[in-house]
C-alpha positions in Angstrom: 49.9 -38.0 26.8 48.9 -35.3 24.2 46.6 -37.8 22.6 44.8 -38.4 26.0 44.5 -34.6 26.6 43.1 -34.1 23.0 40.6 -37.0 23.7 39.4 -35.3 26.9 39.1 -32.0 25.2 37.2 -33.6 22.3 34.8 -35.4 24.7 34.2 -32.2 26.7 33.6 -30.3 23.5 31.2 -33.0 22.2 29.4 -33.0 25.6 29.0 -29.2 25.4 27.7 -29.4 21.9 25.3 -32.2 22.7 24.0 -30.2 25.7 23.5 -27.1 23.5 21.7 -29.1 20.8 19.5 -30.8 23.4 18.6 -27.5 25.0 17.8 -26.0 21.6 15.5 -28.8 20.6 13.8 -28.7 24.0 13.2 -24.9 23.8 11.9 -25.3 20.3 9.5 -28.0 21.4 8.4 -26.0 24.4 7.8 -22.9 22.2 5.8 -24.9 19.7 3.6 -26.4 22.4 3.1 -22.9 23.9 2.2 -21.4 20.5 -0.3 -24.2 19.9 -1.9 -23.5 23.3 -2.1 -19.8 22.6 -3.7 -20.5 19.2 -6.2 -22.9 20.8 -7.1 -20.3 23.3 -7.5 -17.6 20.6 -9.7 -20.0 18.6 -11.9 -20.8 21.6 -12.3 -17.1 22.4 -13.3 -16.4 18.7 -15.8 -19.2 18.7 -17.3 -17.9 21.9 -17.6 -14.4 20.4 -19.3 -15.8 17.2 -21.7 -17.9 19.4 -22.5 -14.8 21.4 -23.1 -12.7 18.2 -25.4 -15.5 16.9 -27.4 -15.6 20.1 -27.7 -11.8 20.0 -28.8 -11.8 16.4 -31.4 -14.4 17.2 -32.8 -12.3 20.0 -33.0 -9.2 17.8 -34.7 -11.2 15.1 -37.3 -12.5 17.7 -37.9 -9.0 18.9 -38.5 -7.7 15.4 -40.8 -10.6 14.6 -42.8 -10.1 17.7 -43.1 -6.3 16.9 -44.2 -7.2 13.4 -46.8 -9.6 14.8 -48.3 -6.7 16.7 -48.9 -4.7 13.5 -52.5 -4.7 12.3 -53.4 -6.8 9.3 -54.4 -4.8 6.2 -55.9 -6.3 3.1 -54.7 -5.5 -0.4 -55.8 -2.1 -1.7 -56.0 -0.6 -5.2 -54.0 2.5 -5.6 -56.8 4.2 -7.6 -59.2 3.7 -4.7 -56.8 4.3 -1.8 -57.2 7.0 0.8 -55.0 9.9 0.0 -53.4 9.8 3.5 -52.3 6.1 3.1 -49.1 4.9 1.5 -51.0 3.7 -1.6 -52.7 7.1 -1.8 -49.4 8.8 -1.7 -48.2 6.7 -4.6 -51.1 8.0 -6.6 -50.4 11.6 -5.6 -46.7 11.3 -6.4 -47.4 10.7 -10.1 -47.1 6.9 -10.1 -50.7 6.6 -11.3 -52.1 8.8 -14.0 
């Protein structure tokens, strides 16, 4: 009689422990999957930002190159023969050339 009651209590305790372990493993698995999804979303947002920055940098570079293309072409100029108002002439006036 007492043995039967102990057996029932042991089985009930075992059932409760098995349920708690199962719930714990399920929660751990679900948390891991959720964390992986959040990390994947973070990574995709970061990749999108990097792509957007790359596109923007390309646009800026194109704008700068098109502005540079509009500048007039000037041939090489000797500092000693340069117009005093030009950049080369200012070098001469600043003491770079004696």
